N, C-alpha and C positions, 0 to 999 in steps of 0.2 A: 255826202259828197257835195250836193247842191241843196240850197235852201228851197223851200216851197216858193218863195218870192222870185228867186232866180229862174226856176223852172218856168214859172208863169211869164217872166220876161222873155225867155228864149222861145217859148211856144207862141207868145203874142207876136213877137217879131216874125216868126215863121208864117203866121196867118195875116200879116200886115197888108198883103196884096190881094186878099180876098179868098184865101184857101178855105176849104170846107172843114178840114180836120187836120190835126197834127199830133205827132207823138215823139217822145224822146227816149232813146235807148242809151244806157251807160253801162260800160263793162270795165272791170278791173280784175286783172289776173296776176297772181304772184306765183312764180315758179322757182323751185330750188333744184339744184343739180350738183351731184357729187360724183367725181370720177375716181374709181378705185383701180389699182393695178399692183400686182404682187403684194397683196395684203396691206397696202398703205394707200392713204388718200392722196391723190395727185392734184386734184383741183376741186374747189367748191365755189359755186356761183349762185347768184340770185338775180332773177329778172322780174321787173314789174312792168306790166303792160296796161295801158289805160286808153280808153277812147270813148267817143260818144257820136251818136248819129241822130239826125232829126229828119223825120219824114212828114211830108205834106201831101194831102190829097185835095185836088182842085179839079173840078169839071171832069171827074172820072179818070184823071191822070195822077200818077204817083211820082213824087219828086223826093230824092234822098241825098243827103250830104253827110259826111262824117269827118271827124278830126281826132287827132291825138292831143291837140291843144285844148285843155280843159279850163283855160282861163276864161274870164268873162268875155274878153275880146274875141277869143277863138270860137266860143259858143255862139256869140252874136253874129259872127261872120258867116258860119254855116246856116244859121237861122235865116239870114238875109238872102243867102244864095238860093235856098229852096222856096223862098217867098214868091 
């Protein structure tokens, strides 16, 4: 999903204001749903959910931000928010 270089950019931005440690959590879920009634298929659907969070620990305090925008801009935005 993300290259090693991009992860380093995001975590570096998260630590840019002096944090002691940071980590990145990424999740992607794919759900399938079929509704049956009277022995026939009524509806079929598929949902894809994705998101990411960045956590920073600084001076024994924990800061966390998350987003569903997995673009470079979206990831850098939350990295800067927790910095």
